[in-house]
C-alpha positions in Angstrom: -14.4 11.1 -15.3 -13.2 9.7 -18.6 -9.4 9.9 -19.2 -8.8 12.3 -22.2 -5.8 14.4 -23.3 -7.5 17.3 -21.5 -8.3 15.6 -18.2 -5.0 13.6 -18.0 -2.3 16.0 -19.3 1.2 14.6 -19.7 4.1 16.3 -17.8 7.9 15.9 -17.6 9.5 15.3 -14.2 9.7 12.6 -11.6 6.4 11.5 -10.1 5.6 11.9 -6.4 2.6 11.7 -4.1 2.3 12.9 -0.5 -0.4 10.4 0.2 0.4 7.3 2.3 1.2 4.3 0.1 2.8 2.1 2.7 0.4 -0.5 4.1 2.3 -2.0 7.0 -0.4 -4.2 8.5 -1.5 -5.6 5.1 2.2 -6.3 4.3 2.8 -8.1 7.6 0.0 -10.6 7.0 0.8 -11.3 3.4 -0.4 -8.5 1.2 -2.9 -8.7 -1.7 -0.9 -11.4 -3.4 0.8 -13.2 -0.5 -1.5 -16.1 -0.1 -4.0 -16.1 2.7 -7.2 -17.9 3.1 -9.8 -18.3 0.3 -13.5 -18.9 0.8 -16.5 -19.9 -1.2 -18.8 -18.2 1.2 -18.7 -14.4 1.8 -19.1 -15.1 5.5 -16.3 -17.0 7.2 -15.3 -17.9 10.8 -12.5 -15.9 12.6 -12.6 -18.0 15.8 -14.4 -20.8 17.5 -14.0 -20.1 21.2 -14.8 -21.8 24.5 -14.2 -20.9 28.1 -13.7 -22.8 31.4 -15.3 -22.1 34.7 -13.1 -20.4 37.3 -10.3 -22.7 38.5 -10.9 -24.3 41.8 -9.6 -27.2 44.0 -12.0 -30.2 43.9 -12.9 -31.9 47.1 -14.0 -35.4 46.0 -13.9 -38.3 48.5 -13.0 -41.8 47.7 -16.6 -42.9 48.2 -17.8 -40.1 45.9 -15.4 -41.2 43.2 -17.0 -44.7 43.1 -20.2 -43.2 41.7 -20.4 -41.7 38.2 -21.4 -38.0 38.1 -25.1 -37.5 37.8 -26.3 -35.7 34.6 -27.4 -32.3 35.6 -30.5 -30.7 34.2 -30.3 -27.0 32.9 -32.3 -25.7 35.9 -29.8 -27.1 38.4 -26.7 -25.0 39.2 -23.7 -26.2 37.2 -21.3 -28.8 38.7 -18.1 -30.4 37.6 -19.7 -32.5 34.9 -21.1 -29.5 32.9 -20.1 -29.6 29.3 -17.8 -27.0 27.8 -19.7 -24.9 25.3 -18.3 -23.4 22.1 -19.3 -20.3 20.2 -18.3 -18.9 16.9 -17.3 -15.4 15.6 -17.5 -14.6 11.9 -16.5 -11.9 9.5 -17.2 -11.1 5.8 -15.4 -10.3 2.6 -16.4 -7.1 0.9 -16.2 -5.8 -2.6 -13.3 -3.6 -3.8 -13.9 -2.2 -7.3 -12.2 0.4 -9.4 -13.0 1.6 -12.9 -10.6 2.8 -15.7 -11.8 4.7 -18.8 -9.3 6.0 -21.3 -10.1 7.4 -24.7 -8.2 6.2 -27.7 -7.2 9.8 -28.4 -5.6 10.0 -24.9 -3.6 6.7 -25.4 -2.5 7.9 -28.9 -1.1 11.2 -27.6 1.5 10.2 -25.0 4.0 12.4 -26.7 1.9 15.6 -26.2 3.3 17.4 -23.2 1.8 20.1 -21.0 3.5 22.5 -18.5 7.2 23.3 -18.6 9.2 21.4 -21.2 13.0 21.6 -21.7 14.9 20.0 -24.5 15.5 16.3 -23.9 12.7 15.8 -21.4 10.1 13.1 -21.9 6.8 12.0 -20.5 7.5 9.7 -17.5 4.4 7.7 -18.2 5.0 5.7 -21.3 1.8 3.5 -21.0 -1.2 5.4 -19.5 -3.3 2.2 -19.1 -0.6 0.3 -17.2 0.1 3.4 -15.0 -3.6 3.8 -14.2 -3.9 0.1 -13.3 -0.9 0.3 -11.0 -2.3 3.4 -9.2 -5.7 1.8 -8.8 -4.1 -1.2 -7.2 -2.3 1.1 -4.8 -5.6 2.8 -4.0 -7.2 -0.6 -3.3 -4.3 -1.5 -1.0 -4.7 1.8 0.8 -8.5 1.1 1.2 -7.8 -2.5 2.4 -5.3 -1.2 5.0 -7.8 1.3 6.3 -10.6 -1.3 6.3 -8.4 -3.8 8.1 -7.7 -1.3 10.9 -10.9 0.8 11.1 -13.5 -1.2 9.2 -17.0 -1.3 10.6 -18.7 -4.7 10.3 -21.9 -5.3 8.4 -23.5 -8.6 7.2 -25.6 -7.9 4.2 -29.2 -9.2 4.3 -29.9 -8.7 0.6 -28.3 -7.5 -2.6 -29.1 -3.8 -1.8 -26.8 -3.9 1.3 -23.1 -3.9 1.4 -21.0 -6.5 3.2 -18.3 -4.6 5.3 -15.5 -6.5 6.9 -14.7 -5.9 10.6 -11.3 -4.2 11.2 -9.0 -4.6 14.2 -10.4 -1.7 16.2 -13.9 -3.3 16.1 -12.4 -6.7 16.7 -10.9 -5.6 20.0 -14.4 -4.5 21.2 -15.8 -8.0 20.7 -16.4 -10.2 23.8 -13.1 -11.0 25.5 -11.1 -8.3 23.9 -9.2 -5.7 25.8 -10.3 -2.0 25.5 -8.9 0.6 27.8 -9.6 4.3 28.0 -6.7 6.6 28.6 -9.1 9.4 29.6 -7.2 12.0 27.6 -3.9 11.5 29.5 -0.5 11.6 27.9 0.8 8.1 27.1 3.0 7.0 29.9 4.9 3.9 31.2 2.2 3.2 33.9 -0.5 3.4 31.2 1.4 1.0 29.0 2.1 -1.4 31.8 -1.6 -1.5 32.9 -2.6 -2.0 29.3 -0.2 -5.0 28.8 -1.3 -6.5 32.1 -5.0 -6.2 31.1 -4.2 -8.0 27.9 -2.3 -10.7 29.7 -5.2 -11.3 32.1 -7.6 -11.5 29.1 -5.5 -14.3 27.6 -3.4 -12.5 25.0 -0.6 -14.9 23.9 2.0 -12.2 23.2 3.4 -14.4 20.5 4.0 -11.8 17.7 2.4 -8.7 19.2 2.9 -5.3 17.5 1.8 -1.9 18.5 0.2 -0.1 15.5 0.5 3.7 16.1 0.6 7.1 14.4 3.6 9.4 14.2 3.0 11.3 17.5 2.5 8.2 19.6 5.5 6.5 18.0 7.6 9.4 19.1 6.2 9.2 22.6 6.9 5.4 22.8 10.5 6.1 21.8 10.7 8.7 24.5 9.2 6.4 27.2 11.3 3.3 26.5 14.4 4.9 24.9 17.8 5.9 26.1 20.2 7.9 24.0 23.6 6.3 23.1 26.7 7.8 24.6 28.3 8.9 21.4 29.6 12.3 20.3 28.4 11.8 16.7 25.1 9.9 17.1 22.0 11.0 19.0 18.3 10.1 19.3 16.4 6.9 19.6 14.0 4.9 17.4 12.4 2.2 19.4 11.2 -0.6 17.2 10.7 -3.3 19.8 10.1 -3.2 23.5 10.6 -6.0 26.0 7.8 -6.5 28.5 7.1 -9.0 31.3 4.9 -10.9 28.9 7.0 -11.0 25.8 8.7 -8.8 23.2 6.4 -6.3 21.4 7.1 -4.7 18.1 6.3 -1.1 17.1 4.8 -0.3 13.7 4.2 3.3 12.6 1.4 4.0 10.1 -0.4 7.0 8.7 -3.6 4.9 8.8 -3.5 4.4 12.6 -6.5 5.9 14.4 -5.8 9.1 16.2 -4.8 9.0 19.9 -4.9 5.2 19.9 -2.5 2.4 20.6 -3.7 -0.7 18.8 -2.0 -3.9 19.9 -2.3 -6.6 17.1 -1.4 -10.2 17.6 -0.2 -10.8 14.0 0.1 -14.5 14.4 -3.7 -15.0 14.3 -4.4 -12.5 11.5 -4.7 -13.3 7.8 -6.2 -11.8 4.7 -9.2 -13.6 3.3 -10.1 -13.7 -0.5 -13.1 -14.9 -2.3 -12.0 -15.7 -5.9 -14.3 -15.4 -8.9 -14.3 -18.6 -10.9 -12.0 -18.5 -13.9 -10.9 -15.0 -13.1 -9.1 -15.0 -9.7 -9.0 -12.9 -6.6 -8.0 -9.3 -7.7 -8.2 -9.0 -11.5 -8.5 -6.5 -14.3 -11.0 -7.1 -17.1 -12.3 -5.2 -20.1 -15.9 -3.9 -20.0 -18.3 -3.6 -22.9 -17.3 -1.0 -25.6 -19.4 2.1 -25.6 -17.2 4.2 -28.0 -13.6 5.0 -28.8 -12.2 4.2 -25.3 -10.6 1.5 -23.3 -13.0 0.7 -20.5 -12.2 -1.8 -17.7 -12.4 -2.5 -14.1 -10.4 -4.0 -11.2 -12.5 -6.3 -9.0 -11.8 -8.2 -5.8 -13.6 -9.6 -2.7 -11.4 -9.2 0.4 -11.9 -9.6 4.1 -9.9 -10.0 7.3 -9.5 -13.0 9.6 -8.6 -11.2 12.8 -8.6 -14.3 15.1 -10.0 -14.2 18.6 -10.6 -10.8 20.3 -8.7 -11.7 23.4 -5.4 -11.8 21.5 -5.5 -8.1 20.8 -5.9 -4.8 22.7 -6.9 -1.2 22.2 -5.8 1.7 24.3 -7.9 4.7 23.3 -7.9 8.4 24.1 -4.3 8.9 24.9 -2.1 11.8 23.6 1.6 11.9 22.6 
């Protein structure tokens, strides 16, 4: 819808929104302007992985050691001289695009007020274009945060298909990741301990692990791990970090967290990925062709997530506060 003096009325009073504008995961890994990796290919690697066979004690005699191992053909069962094979996991950047269309009449009438007006009050938006640009960037940040957490992967095969970046929930479900089902039970200390143990057994490094949860599960975690201070004037707990047998784990509360889910993210292996447009940059505003008495422009960016190896993260689903 074009921005006109009728569709975008001016009001006095401080501006608020009840919608979530905090993007904790995006902020933790650098934000939209905090660096990150750039790519000239919309598809990029997130991990090149390899695995060893099960550990065992060799039984090699001195006589056997004098003979070089024999090259083994593929049909023969593997022995100690089998090569270590690597594989690769990839993700994609996707398009984030927002349009702005403001009539010249609207931009000329910033002093025209609607609603209740008391002497001395003024329009809190002095520059409609700048305000709209800022709000569109906030919208993109919200969409990026949601995508980074709950994005469903798609690799486009042609120009009619959309690339969609894989988020953390889907990354946990890749080969090697830890996904556990709480079976609708209330989140408890035994469930959390079993979850951490499964991640440890899968190879999670616990280097900078955070639990990304919604409000209800954040309260439950504080209840599980907290103890109230013995003070007559202070009460309650707000657990922001827990100490486990495998390392310290941070707690992050977010309105973008999937319902009834504890998402464990190893932040140290995650980074935003940007694909810049030559001579324009990563996330930019540009004017569009004139079609009348209006300012027409767009914000454009190509952004994806490097989530690292799946084994570094974990997902505990179907638990209630």
